[in-house]
Every structure is written in C-alpha cells, then in structure tokens.
N, C-alpha and C positions, 0 to 999 in steps of 0.2 A: 153455882158455876160464876154467873156472871158478877156476883160481889165478892168472889176471888179475883178476877179479872179484874176489877177497880181497885182494889185493895193493891195488888201487885203493880199496879198503874200509878197509885198514889205512893208507895213504896220506895220504887224505882225513880220517881220524879225528884221524891225527898231525898234520896239520895246523890243524885246529882247536883241539886243543891247545896247539899252538906259539902262535898268532894270537892276540892278547891282546883281552879283551872277550868278550861275548854273541854268539855268530854266531846268524841266524835261518835257519839252511839245516836241512831235512828231511835222512833219510837218503841218500833217492833222491839228492839235490843233494851229499852228500857225496859217495857212490860217485861221479856223475858228474865230479866237479873231483878226484878221487883219480886216476880213469882217465884221463884228460884229463892229470892232472899227471903219471902213469906213463909214456904217450907221449912226452911232453916230455923227463922225463929219459931216456929209452931211447935217444931220438933223440940227445940229446945226449951222452951216454957210448959211443953208436956213432959219432959222429962222432970224437971223441976216441979212439976206438979201444982203449975198454977191455970192448966185448963187444955183443952183438948187441941190435936195439932191444926184443925180447920176452925178453931175457935178465935175470935179476934179479941186479944186481950192486951191490957198496956207493956206487960212485959214481953209478949211475942213480938208485940207492933214494934219497940225501940229495937229489940235482938235482930228483925228483919230489915229494920233501917241500917243499922250496922253491918248486918252480912251483905248488904246491896251494895253498900259504899264499898266494902273490902270486894265485891266482885266486881264491881264497875272499874277499882284500880288494877284488878287482874286482866279482865277484859281488854282495857288499854294498854297494859304492858303486852300482852299476846299480840294485839292488833298492831303494833307498835314494832314489835320483834318481826311480825310477817311483814311489814312495810319493808325494813331493814333486810330481809331476805331477798325479795326482790328486786332491789337496787342493783345488788351484788351480781 
C-alpha cells in the first residue's frame, strides 16, 4: 500500500512536470490524480496482457503518467469553471 502511494505521488509529480503551464494543485491533489492515473494505467496494461493491475511495469507506468496528465487538465478545467461561477 505504501508503494502504491509513493508510485502515485511520483506519477502525479511527473504528470505535473510534463503538463505545460502552472498548475494550482496541492500535494494531496497531485497524489490523488497520480493514484487514479496509476489505477487507469494498471487496468489498461492488464487488459493488454502485460501484467497485473497492481504490478508496476513499463507500459502501465507510461499509461499512468499519460492518464494523470489528462486528469490534471480536467481538474484544472473544472476548477477554472468553478471560479468563473463564483465570480458571477
């Protein structure tokens, strides 16, 4: 479980480095997005037959980082929309 949390934090941090621009996400949001990206990457790697969902492999890791980058974009979009609604 601790390894899963550390992997999620690393994946989330890599995703933030890859995503251009400044993200307004805290460490907890980065961790959660990395964990969700890890599960998505593991699930896709499992469906492709390269390993188990909870097993760290190269394909799962790459997919997890890509999924986390996309999730950060979605999170930024949602937070930006919420701020716009609060202003009106």
